[in-house]
C-alpha positions in Angstrom: -8.5 -53.6 -78.1 -8.9 -53.0 -82.0 -11.0 -55.4 -84.4 -7.5 -55.9 -86.3 -6.0 -57.1 -83.3 -8.2 -59.8 -81.9 -8.1 -60.4 -85.6 -4.9 -61.5 -85.9 -4.7 -62.9 -82.0 -7.5 -65.4 -82.5 -5.5 -66.3 -86.2 -2.3 -67.2 -84.2 -4.0 -68.6 -81.5 -5.7 -71.2 -83.9 -2.2 -71.3 -86.3 -0.6 -72.5 -82.8 -3.3 -75.4 -81.7 -2.7 -76.3 -85.3 0.8 -76.5 -85.0 0.4 -78.5 -81.6 -1.3 -81.0 -83.4 1.2 -81.4 -86.7 4.2 -81.3 -83.7 2.4 -83.5 -80.8 5.7 -86.3 -81.3 8.0 -84.0 -81.9 10.0 -81.7 -79.0 11.5 -79.1 -81.3 8.3 -78.3 -83.3 6.2 -78.6 -79.5 9.1 -75.6 -78.3 8.6 -73.6 -81.5 5.0 -73.4 -80.8 5.6 -72.5 -77.0 7.4 -69.4 -78.4 4.5 -68.8 -80.6 2.1 -68.0 -77.0 5.0 -66.3 -75.4 5.6 -64.0 -79.1 1.5 -63.2 -78.2 2.0 -63.1 -74.5 5.0 -60.3 -75.1 2.7 -58.4 -78.1 0.0 -58.6 -75.5 2.7 -56.7 -72.7 3.8 -54.3 -75.6 0.3 -53.0 -76.5 -0.2 -51.0 -72.7 2.2 -49.9 -70.4 -0.2 -50.9 -67.7 -2.5 -54.0 -68.3 -6.1 -54.1 -67.0 -7.2 -57.5 -65.7 -8.7 -59.0 -69.1 -4.9 -58.3 -70.4 -3.1 -60.1 -67.3 -5.4 -62.7 -68.1 -5.0 -63.0 -71.3 -1.4 -62.7 -71.1 -1.4 -66.0 -68.5 -3.3 -68.0 -70.3 -0.5 -68.2 -73.5 2.2 -68.4 -71.1 0.5 -71.1 -69.6 0.1 -73.2 -72.7 3.8 -72.6 -73.6 4.5 -73.9 -70.1 2.2 -76.9 -71.1 3.9 -77.3 -74.3 7.4 -77.1 -73.2 6.8 -79.3 -70.5 5.1 -81.8 -73.5 8.3 -81.3 -75.3 10.6 -82.2 -72.3 8.7 -85.3 -71.6 9.4 -86.1 -75.6 12.9 -85.1 -75.3 13.8 -87.1 -72.2 11.5 -90.2 -73.7 14.7 -91.0 -76.1 
């Protein structure tokens, strides 16, 4: 992966982590952060036709983070 792509990816991961702290008590906000992680996963997928093992792992981590945030948002939504 080019250095620029790595820097952009790191920026988005840190940005999403910061947004998660800001939206802790807001289901819609958490869903928005989850969408950001799904977009990162899609970006990894769109880089190549076939993903290497590290790229598959990276994509899986972003999708797992998106699921975790969506679950947290669902719990907030059902708590109301």
